[in-house]
N, C-alpha and C positions, 0 to 999 in steps of 0.2 A: 897538223899547225895551217891557222889559217890566212894565204897567204896575205903580204901587206900590200893594202891600195893605198896609194898616193895621192893626198888633195889636190895638190898640185899640176899632178898625170892628169885627175878627173875633171878638174877645173878649164884647162888646159883642150881635153879633147871635148867637154862642153862646148867650149866658144868654138873651136873650132867646126864642130856640126851644125853649129847657128850659122853660122859665117854660107857653109855649103845651101840649110836650108832655104837661105833669102836667095841666094845664085839659084840658088832653084826656080823659084817662085817666080824669080826676074825672069829670068832663062826657057821657062813654060809660059810664061808670060807673052812674051816678044816672039816666041819660034815655034808655039804650037808644043804637042807633042812628039810629032813623029817628028818637027824639024829640030828639035831638042838635043841634043848631049851627052856624055857622059862628062866627055872632054869640053865640052865646050861651058858645062857646068865647073867644071875643076880650075878652068883658065880666070870663068866670073869669082870664081869664089876663094881662089889664090892659094888654091893648095893641089898637092899633086890625083894625076886621075887616080893611080892604086889607093889616097884617101880616099875620094867619092867613090871609088866601087864598098870602097868596105863600109861607109855607110848605110849601100842597099840600090837593087834595084832601080831602073830606071818610076818603073810602077810605085814601089816604096816612096820614091822622094818629090814622086808628083802629091803622094797623101800626105804625107807632114808637110812638105812643103806647107800645104795649104790648111793643114791644124794649125801651123808652128803661124802662118801670119792670120789668120783668123782667133785662133785665140789670144795671140803671142806668145804663147810658152806654148812646146808641143808635150803629150799629156796622154793618160790612156783612160778612155770610158766619157761619158758625154758629160759634158759641161756643167753643168749642174751638179755633179761628186765632185770636181775639183774644186779648188780656189776660190771660181768665179761663184758658187753656189753657194760658198760659205760668207763671201762679201757680201749677198745677196742679203742672207737670211740674217744677218746682222745690220741692216736697216730697217728704219719708219718704214713705214707703210705706205706714205704717199711719195718715198724716196724709187717704191720699185719698179716704177714702169720707166720714168725716166731714165733710172740706170740702166737699165735694159735696151732700153730707147739707143742712150750712147755708146753702148758699148757694139751693140748689131749696126747700128751705123758707123761708127768706124771701121769694124771687121770689116763689111761690105764693101768700103775704099778700097779695103786695103786688099779683096779678095775679086772686087770686079773682075778684073782682066783672063786671071787662072778661072773660075769658075768654068766661063765656055768651054777654055781647052781641057777642060777636067770630062764635059760633058762628052767630048768630043773623043777625047780618049780610049773611056768607059764604051765607047759603041766600037770599037775597033781592037781592042786589047780584054783580054777575057781578067787577066790578072786585076787589072782598073776595074774593071765593070765589077767583079768580088770588091776590092778595097771600097768601092763609093757606096754599093748598097751595105758596105759595115759603117759606113758613115754617114750614111742614114740613117737606119737605124739608131747611130748613137743623136741625129738630130732630131730625129722623131719622138726618141726618150725624153729631148732636155723642154720641147712643147707637151710634154704631158706632165715635165714637172715644173714646168715656167705658171700653167693652170694651176698645179694641184699649187701652189706658189701664192698664186694669187689668191684663189678661195679659201685656204686655210691661213691668211693672214689677214681676211675681209673689203678686197677688192673684189672679186669677181660676184657677182650680183648674177649671173647667166644662167636660164633653165636650163639649155643645150649642154651634151652629154659632153665631158670633161675631152674625149674623143674628136669630136667633133670639131669645138674650141681647141684643141690643139691642130688641128689643121688649119683651119683660119689664121690663125697663129703664125705657124710653118708658113701659110701662102703671104701674108703680110711682111716679116722681118727677114723674103727671102732675095738673096744675091738677085734673082732676076726683076723685083723692084725696087732695086737701087738702081739698077741697071739702065731699066726705062728711067728711070724718073732724074735722076741726075746724071747720068755717063750721056741720056739722049735728051732729052726734054731738056736741061738748062738749070735743074733744079739747085738751089746752095743747100749745103750741107745741113742747115739750119733750117730751111724750110722743108726739107726730107724729114729730120729727126719730129718737127711737129705733127708733119701729116701722119707719122707713125705714131706717136701718143692719141691719139685724134683717131685716127684708123681702130687701132690695139683698146681705145678705149669704148669707143660704142661698138663694135664687133664682136669682140672675147670677152669683155668685161662687163659690158653692159645688159641691166636685163630687159 
């Protein structure tokens, strides 16, 4: 007999998971990986310590929190294979680059404080390092997928190899670019987005 699954219970569990990940993002961003504790995450989320433990070890919460903060929803695999990719495919070609820039710019704003914490954690924790490698592999797949979409929709005229263009795209839209231009140099979000459109257009799409 198939066990009964309560939709209400599943919805409550999903809401609790979201609260825990939101709390993890705040705690890791403020205290760093070594300074964060599951107890502090539990207090920030308003749940029990046992509930936080049931949602994964600290290393898993760090990466899941980053994925949740960056993409807006936790998921499996590269972003271009999720709802984001489906939404992009339905857009007119002229809307693709602004759509990508708006998404990435907003996402980088959400993870700007968390990204350096992840790099610090990976340097001293083998589990985090492996999870970060998996994340970077998904990111690489997203960049390759974006370049392929630009070509397929007639937006990319570059004669450079797709792999090289994917590397350039990854560099331009990285959290580091947001940190340097917005956090450190004081650019507005609009100025940063406009720069991304120009930079991607010239470096990745143009012949």
